[in-house]
N, C-alpha and C positions, 0 to 999 in steps of 0.2 A: 333661125327663124326670129323675126321681130317679135319681142315679148308683148308689144302693144297690140298685136293681132290676136292674142290669146287671152281673153278675159271674160269674166261672167257678166252678162248684160244686166242682171238684176242682183239684188242683195241676197245674202245667205238665207235670211228669213223667208223671203219670197220663193227662193229655190226649194226650201223645205216644204212650203205650202203646195207648190206645184208637184213635188214628189208625192205628197200625201194624196192630192187629188188624183194623180195618176194611179196610185195604188188602189184607191176606191173604184175608179173607172174600170181598171183591169179586173178587180174582184167581181164587180157586177156583170161584166162581160163573160167571165168564166162561169158564174152561176147561170146566166142566161143560156150559154152554150150547153151547159150540163143539163138544164131542164129541157132544152130542145132535143138532146140526145135521148132522154128518157121518154119524151112524148113520141118519138119515132118508133119505139118498141111497144107502144100501146098504152102508155100512162097518160092521164090528164095532167094539165099544168100543175094543179094543186098536189096531185099524187107524186109527180116528178120532184117537186120542191121538197115535199116531205121525205121522200126516199133519200134525196141528196143530203139534206141536213141531218137525217138520222144516221146515214153512213159516216158523215164527218164527225158528229158528236159521239157516236158509239165507237169510234176508232180507239178511244181511250179505255174501253171496257174489254177485259179479257176474262174468259171463262176457263178456270183451271180444269185440266183433264187428268194428268198424272205426273208423277215425278220420275225422271230418267236418271239412272245412276251413271256416272262417268266411267268409261271403260279404260281410260288411260290416265296415268298420274299427272297431276298438275305441275307445271313448271313455273316457279316463282323466282323473282329476281331479288338478290341481296347485294348490297353495296358495302365494300370494305374500303376504308379510308386509310391511306398511308402517305406520309410526307405531303399532306395537303391535296392528294389526288384520290378521287373516288374510282374504284374498280368494280365493275359489274360482275357478279358471280351468280350464274344461274343455279338454282337449287331445286332439285326434284323432290317434291313432297308426295309421298304415297298416302293420300288422305281420301276419304270418301267425299264426293261432291255430288250435288244433285242439280238438275235443271228442271224447272217447273214448265211442263208443256201445257200451253193454253190455246184457246181459240179466240181470235179477235172478232168482236161482234160486227163492227163496221166494215172490216176488211175481209171477213169470211162468211159469217152467218147471214147477214143481210143480202150480199150479192148472190150467195148460193140459193137462198129462198126465192129471190127474184128470178133467177135462172130456171129453177125447177117449176115455178109458177108459169113462166112463159112457155116452157116446153109442154106443160099440161094443158095450157090454153090452146097451143098450136101443135098438136101431136105429130103432124106431118113434118115438122121441123126436126124431130128427134134424130133421125139418121144423119142429116147434114150437120146438126149441132155436135154430135159425137165426133164426126170427122174433124170439125174445127177445133174441138177440145183437144184431141190427140195431136193435131198439128201444132197448136200453140204450146201444149205441154212439152213436147219434144224439143222445140226451139228454146223455150224458157229454161228447161232443165239443163241444156247445154251451156248456158251462160250464167246460170244461178251460181252464186259464190258464197260458200260458208265463211263467215267472218267471226273470228274469236271474240267472245264476250258479247256478241250481238245476236247472231242467228244467220239466216239465209237472206242474201241481198240480191236483187235483180235490177237491171237497168229499167228505168221507169217507162221508156218509150218502146222497148222491144215487144212486150206483150200486145199493146194495142195495134202496133203496125202489123204484127204477124196475124192477129185476129182479123183485121181489115183485109189483109191479103187473102186469108183463107175464105172469108165470106165472098169476096169478089170472084175468086177462082171457082168456088162451088156454084155460084149463080150463073156466071157466064160460060163456064166450061164443064161444070158438073151436073147441070140439069136442075139445080135447086130453084124453086119459085122465087121470082124477083122480090115479091113482097115480104119474103122472109130474110132478106139480106141483113137487116138491122138486128133481128133476133139472133141470127147465126153469129154475127160479129160480137154481140154483147155476151152471149153464153160462152162462146169459145174464148173470148178474152178473159172473162172472170174465172170460170172454172179451170180453163187451161193453165192460167197463171198459178192458181192455188195448187193444182195437182203437180205441175212441173217444177215449181219453185219450192214448195213446202212438203207436200205429201211424199214425193219421190226422194226427198232428202231427209226424211225423218231419222234414218240410220246415222246421219252425220251430226245431228243436233246434240246428242249426248256428250260429244267430245269437244264442243265449242267453248265450254266453260262459262256459258251465259246463265245468269240466275233465272231468267225467264225466256222461253222461246215461244213466240206466239204465231200460230198459223194465221196468215192473213194480216199480221201486224208487222211492226219494225220495218225491215227493208223490203217487205212484200206489199204493204198496204198501198203505197203509191202506184205500184204496178197493177194491182187489182182494181183500185178505184179509177185510175185513168184508163184502164183497158175498156171498161164499159162505156165510158164517155167518148174518148178519142176514137175508138174503133168504130162506133156508130157514126160519128161525125165524118170520119174519113171515107166511109162507103156512101 
């Protein structure tokens, strides 16, 4: 290929400016889509923006619950150097280790409170919301992966896709009222992800060697946060 056909039409500084503008535009579009999703489940624009920003900023806040004792010995690596070559020697240290179990405010507390408030506001949606929660929880639990030193990790897009699918099936084939489709998608996506990824895997957390395991945080926050937004937008 002729190298003269592959070149940047503008200077590097202008390219960086374009990239920055693109980042800003995409960010505002995401916020607008997120606010749209929340308004579809009964929030005003100001309430939707407040909930969205509260979830994002509160994602760094974790409420400690208890300490979990490790049930298996820790495996640490030691390196022995000989003739200029390092050899890795795994060393099993039987030491007491603890994992602090916490609850993430932005990824667990706020979405759960919103879900409960929605169900209390529309009690006729409880039956369908429970079905959606079970459906999402089972699928999420099947793919949730314990990661050493981190916690439970889930694919970010699976929970919202499964929640949207559950809401669509319940409305068009399960007899659920059509005006509840957004509520079913949100509640199923958020609570289903929390239960399937974190709650059902609590017995695995103590052996991951993570200093802190946060319900609704780390590898689960994106799944919970995106579930409520994307699921509602998909339906």
